[in-house]
C-alpha positions in Angstrom: -27.5 -3.5 12.6 -25.3 -1.3 14.8 -26.4 2.4 15.0 -23.5 4.7 14.1 -22.5 6.5 17.2 -21.3 9.6 15.4 -20.7 11.0 12.0 -17.0 11.2 12.7 -15.0 8.2 11.9 -11.2 8.1 12.3 -8.0 6.0 12.5 -7.4 5.3 16.2 -4.3 3.0 16.0 -1.7 2.0 13.5 0.8 -0.9 13.2 3.3 -2.2 10.7 5.5 -5.2 10.3 8.6 -5.8 8.2 10.1 -9.3 7.5 13.6 -9.8 9.0 15.3 -10.7 5.8 17.0 -7.7 4.2 18.7 -7.4 0.8 20.6 -4.7 -0.9 19.7 -3.8 -4.5 23.1 -5.0 -5.5 22.5 -8.4 -3.9 19.2 -8.7 -5.8 20.9 -7.6 -9.1 23.6 -10.3 -8.5 20.8 -12.9 -8.1 19.0 -11.8 -11.3 22.2 -11.8 -13.3 23.7 -15.1 -11.8 25.1 -17.5 -14.3 25.8 -14.8 -16.9 22.2 -14.5 -18.0 22.6 -10.7 -18.3 25.5 -8.2 -18.1 24.5 -5.1 -16.2 26.5 -2.2 -14.9 27.5 -2.4 -11.2 24.7 -1.0 -8.9 22.4 -0.5 -11.9 19.3 -1.4 -9.9 20.2 1.1 -7.2 21.1 3.9 -9.6 18.0 3.5 -11.7 15.5 3.4 -8.8 17.1 5.0 -5.8 16.3 1.9 -3.8 19.2 0.8 -1.6 17.6 -2.0 0.4 14.4 -3.8 0.8 12.9 -6.5 3.0 11.8 -9.9 1.6 9.5 -12.5 3.3 11.3 -15.7 4.2 10.2 -19.2 3.3 7.2 -19.9 5.5 6.3 -16.2 5.7 3.3 -15.2 3.7 1.2 -12.1 3.1 -1.1 -13.1 6.0 2.0 -13.4 8.3 2.9 -9.8 7.7 -0.7 -8.7 8.1 -1.1 -10.5 11.4 2.2 -9.0 12.7 0.9 -5.5 11.9 -2.6 -6.2 13.2 -1.2 -7.3 16.6 0.8 -4.1 16.9 -2.2 -1.9 16.0 -4.5 -3.8 18.5 -1.8 -3.5 21.2 -1.5 0.3 20.5 -5.2 0.7 21.1 -5.3 -1.7 24.0 -7.7 -4.0 22.2 -8.3 -7.7 22.0 -9.1 -9.3 18.7 -12.6 -10.0 20.0 -13.2 -6.3 20.1 -13.2 -6.1 16.3 -16.5 -6.7 14.5 -15.2 -6.0 10.9 -11.9 -7.3 9.5 -10.9 -6.2 6.0 -7.8 -7.7 4.4 -7.0 -5.0 1.9 -4.0 -5.9 -0.3 -2.7 -6.5 -3.8 -1.3 -9.8 -2.5 -3.2 -12.9 -1.3 -2.1 -16.1 0.3 -4.4 -18.2 -1.9 -7.1 -17.6 -4.5 -9.9 -18.9 -2.4 -11.1 -18.4 0.3 -10.5 -14.7 1.2 -7.1 -14.2 2.9 -9.1 -12.3 5.6 -10.1 -15.6 7.0 -6.5 -16.8 7.3 -5.7 -13.6 9.1 -8.7 -13.9 11.4 -8.0 -17.5 12.2 -4.5 -16.6 13.3 -5.7 -13.6 15.4 -8.6 -15.5 16.9 -11.2 -12.9 16.2 -14.8 -13.5 15.1 -15.5 -10.5 13.0 -17.2 -10.2 9.6 -14.2 -10.8 7.4 -13.6 -10.1 3.7 -11.0 -9.1 1.1 -10.6 -5.7 -0.7 -8.3 -5.6 -3.7 -7.4 -2.7 -5.9 -3.6 -2.9 -6.5 -1.6 -0.4 -4.5 -4.7 1.5 -3.5 -6.2 -1.6 -1.7 -5.3 -0.3 1.8 -6.8 3.1 1.3 -9.9 1.6 -0.2 -10.1 -0.7 2.8 -10.1 2.2 5.2 -12.7 4.0 3.1 -14.9 0.9 3.1 -14.5 0.4 6.8 -15.6 4.0 7.4 -18.6 3.6 5.1 -19.7 0.4 6.9 -19.4 2.0 10.3 -21.4 5.0 9.1 -24.0 2.7 7.7 -24.4 1.0 11.1 -22.9 -2.3 9.9 -20.0 -2.3 12.3 -18.7 -0.5 15.3 -14.9 -1.1 15.1 -12.9 -2.3 12.1 -9.4 -3.6 11.7 -8.0 -3.0 8.2 -4.9 -4.9 7.4 -2.6 -5.5 4.5 0.2 -7.9 3.9 2.3 -7.4 0.8 4.8 -9.9 -0.7 5.2 -8.6 -4.2 8.8 -9.8 -4.2 7.4 -13.2 -5.1 6.2 -11.7 -8.4 9.7 -10.7 -9.5 11.2 -12.5 -12.4 14.4 -13.8 -10.8 15.6 -15.7 -13.9 14.9 -13.6 -17.0 15.5 -15.5 -20.2 17.0 -12.4 -21.9 17.0 -8.7 -22.2 13.4 -8.6 -23.4 12.2 -10.5 -20.3 14.3 -8.3 -18.1 12.8 -5.1 -19.5 9.3 -6.4 -19.4 9.6 -7.2 -15.7 12.0 -4.4 -14.6 9.3 -2.6 -12.6 9.0 -5.7 -10.4 12.6 -5.3 -9.2 11.5 -2.2 -7.2 9.4 -4.4 -4.8 9.8 -5.1 -1.2 7.5 -6.8 1.4 5.7 -5.4 4.4 2.5 -5.4 6.4 0.4 -2.6 7.9 -2.8 -2.3 9.9 -5.2 0.4 11.3 -8.1 0.4 13.7 -11.0 2.4 12.3 -13.9 3.5 14.6 -16.0 6.5 15.8 -14.1 9.4 17.2 -15.3 12.6 19.0 -13.2 15.0 16.9 -11.0 15.0 13.9 -11.2 11.7 11.9 -11.4 11.2 8.1 -12.5 14.6 6.7 -12.4 14.1 3.0 -12.0 11.3 0.4 -11.5 11.7 -3.4 -10.9 9.3 -6.2 -10.0 9.3 -9.9 -10.0 6.3 -12.1 -8.7 5.7 -15.6 -9.6 2.0 -16.2 -8.8 2.2 -19.9 -5.2 1.8 -18.8 -5.6 -1.4 -16.9 -3.1 -3.2 -19.1 -0.3 -0.8 -18.3 1.0 -3.1 -15.5 0.1 -6.0 -13.3 0.3 -9.8 -12.7 -1.8 -11.5 -15.4 -1.9 -15.0 -13.8 -4.2 -16.5 -11.3 -7.6 -15.5 -12.8 -9.9 -17.0 -15.4 -7.8 -15.6 -18.3 -4.5 -17.2 -17.2 -5.3 -19.6 -14.4 -2.0 -21.5 -14.6 1.5 -21.1 -15.9 4.6 -19.5 -14.5 4.8 -17.2 -17.5 1.9 -15.1 -16.1 2.9 -15.1 -12.5 5.5 -12.3 -12.8 4.8 -8.6 -12.6 5.0 -7.0 -16.0 4.4 -3.6 -17.5 5.8 -0.3 -18.4 6.7 2.1 -15.5 6.8 5.0 -17.9 3.3 4.4 -19.1 1.9 4.3 -15.6 3.7 7.4 -14.6 2.4 9.2 -17.7 -1.2 8.3 -16.7 -0.6 9.5 -13.1 0.9 12.8 -14.4 -2.1 13.3 -16.7 -4.8 12.9 -14.1 -3.1 13.4 -10.8 -3.1 17.2 -10.8 -6.9 17.4 -11.2 -7.6 15.3 -8.1 -5.4 17.4 -5.9 -6.9 20.6 -7.3 -10.4 19.3 -6.4 -9.4 18.4 -2.9 -7.9 21.8 -2.3 -10.9 23.6 -3.6 -13.4 21.5 -1.6 -11.5 21.5 1.7 -9.8 24.9 1.5 -6.5 23.2 2.6 -3.1 23.9 1.1 0.2 22.3 1.7 0.9 24.4 4.7 -2.2 23.1 6.4 -0.9 19.5 6.5 1.5 18.3 9.1 2.6 15.5 6.7 1.8 14.3 3.2 2.0 10.5 2.7 2.2 9.3 -0.9 2.7 5.9 -2.5 6.3 5.5 -3.5 7.6 3.4 -6.4 11.1 4.8 -7.0 13.0 7.9 -6.0 12.7 9.4 -9.6 8.9 8.9 -9.4 8.8 10.7 -6.1 11.0 13.5 -7.3 8.7 14.0 -10.3 5.7 14.1 -7.9 7.3 16.9 -5.9 8.1 18.8 -9.1 4.5 18.5 -10.5 2.6 19.2 -7.3 4.8 21.6 -5.4 4.5 19.7 -2.2 7.2 20.7 0.2 9.7 17.8 0.3 10.0 18.1 4.1 6.3 17.2 4.4 7.0 13.7 2.9 7.9 10.5 4.7 10.7 8.9 2.6 10.5 5.1 2.7 11.3 4.0 -0.8 15.2 4.0 -0.6 15.1 1.8 2.5 12.0 -0.4 1.7 11.4 -0.2 -2.0 7.9 -0.3 -3.4 5.9 -2.1 -0.8 2.6 -1.8 -2.7 -0.5 -1.0 -0.6 1.5 -1.2 2.7 3.4 1.9 1.7 1.1 4.5 3.2 0.3 2.3 6.3 4.0 2.0 7.1 4.5 5.7 6.7 1.6 6.5 8.9 2.9 4.1 11.6 6.3 5.9 11.5 4.8 9.4 12.0 2.0 8.6 14.4 4.0 9.3 17.6 4.9 12.8 16.3 1.3 13.9 15.5 -0.8 16.0 17.9 -4.6 16.2 18.1 -5.7 18.5 15.3 -2.8 17.7 13.0 -3.9 17.0 9.4 -2.4 14.4 7.1 -3.0 14.1 3.4 -2.7 10.5 2.1 -2.2 10.0 -1.7 -2.6 6.6 -3.2 -1.6 5.5 -6.7 -2.5 2.1 -8.1 -2.5 0.1 -11.2 -5.8 -0.1 -13.0 -5.3 2.9 -13.0 -6.6 4.6 -9.9 -5.7 7.6 -7.7 -7.1 8.2 -4.2 -6.7 10.9 -1.6 -7.8 10.9 2.0 -7.6 13.8 4.5 -7.3 12.6 8.1 -7.1 14.7 11.2 -5.5 13.2 14.3 -7.7 13.0 17.4 
């Protein structure tokens, strides 16, 4: 057991990694409609989602590959060696394999010897991983954690829909892009993670997901594609999302003006516009990634955090807002140190 050095736990380094392969939405649309399977209006994917481009992992690149790339950047940013980590959490909606935990594949590549395990909760996996790392450090179970995610949801896209019904059922999957992110979590003298809140509506778990790979549907390509209704998920988020933000504001006393930045999971541009409309968050506080990268699942907030980290000063506060299938919402208030 390691005694917790302080009650303040924070994020001390960030890294992200994008695969080199880049496609436009029109290129993806051309692939999906190849051979005359479907007739769609020109630039339909881009116009419906606001996504212009996205990055896809190449053959031989896996979720762990992207996680390792991000992990190395985070460790380098902190001046750490992999041996300096005693807890490694692979927190992602995507795995390399069903068993063992993908955390072991990441660890083997990094060369660390930390306690390693997976955390999975759809697009909230990465935030959940940071929360778990914080809790384990506070409990004295670790001194320094590396939380990583590697997301390759592009491989759950239905590239050859059999018809319009298949296309509609899997359309949400065409928003995806691939990416990796990582953070170092450890004790800090000031700032750190100030507040965490969650809201879960598990009765809506069937609204969207990838059914295959578990005991219900262990085999079969039919269950390996993302399926679900984007409108249903958005309806659930709209119903319960306002309450969680109200609770955070009441408990912390912080309003939008108190945050240097607001990072939110991004599915499409229309989703993000609706979020701004409902919450009143100033648009200039957001970090817009979805037009360039698409929906990169749990890596979304990590990539955004990596992009803004150089501009933050000690004492700057950032609100992180996660949305995930299941359905779950999560907020985290973090102060830069």
